[in-house]
C-alpha positions, -999 to +999 in steps of 0.1 A: -070+014+068-053+041+052-060+076+070-054+103+044-050+102+008-016+103-005-006+137-020+005+117-051-034+110-055-047+145-055-052+164-086-038+200-086-036+230-106-059+251-128-048+234-161-051+200-149-089+207-135-097+224-168-085+193-188-104+169-170-137+191-171-134+198-209-122+166-221-137+140-198-172+125-194-197+137-168-213+116-141-244+132-121-252+125-087-277+140-064-253+165-046-221+159-065-208+159-102-180+137-115-160+145-141-137+115-155-108+117-180-094+084-189-062+080-210-046+048-219-010+046-210+019+020-220+032+022-184+015+016-150-018+036-148-033+049-118-059+075-105-058+111-093-089+132-078-095+170-074-121+184-056-140+216-063-166+238-047-178+268-065-177+302-051-210+311-066-228+281-050-211+285-015-200+320-009-184+317+026-149+300+024-154+284+057-183+264+043-166+255+010-137+240+028-157+220+052-177+208+021-144+200+004-130+181+037-164+161+038-157+151+001-122+141+007-132+120+037-160+102+018-136+096-010-107+084+013-126+054+022-133+041-014-110+056-039-085+026-037-109+006-059-106+031-086-069+033-085-065-006-086-088-009-117-069+019-133-036+001-126-050-034-137-061-019-171-030+005-176-053+035-177-046+071-160-080+081-146-084+116-136-114+126-116-128+159-107-154+158-080-176+189-079-202+199-052-234+212-068-258+210-040-292+203-039-322+227-044-336+235-010-306+223+011-285+245+032-249+240+026-243+245+064-264+216+069-242+193+044-229+161+062-210+131+055-242+108+055-254+132+023-222+130+006-210+094+010-239+075-005-236+100-038-199+093-040-203+055-036-230+056-064-205+077-085-175+054-079-197+025-088-206+041-122-170+052-127-157+015-124-184+005-148-170+031-174-135+018-170 
């Protein structure tokens, strides 16, 4: 099993994030929001993903980084299905996964067991849209 997400699969840069958020469609989960942009290509397709945790929602950098690590871990286990689907359909898929939290839930108590089912449901909905 793959231990990390390859660097080529991680979306980077302010303009890339802005493009996906403004031009893509939105899927809401319980604690995560996925912004998805699909572009048809003539060449081989693929998928990239970026992670965002708003400073307004989680003020301390240590906690933002922890939530980002948890999101990466949840995605690492199942992102290959999105990549394979995009490659099969010659589409370039860009996903920005944003933490929105849950009312009454302390970000310090965030665990993989909360994020993982939400990502699994979002991934299934992304695959339906492709």
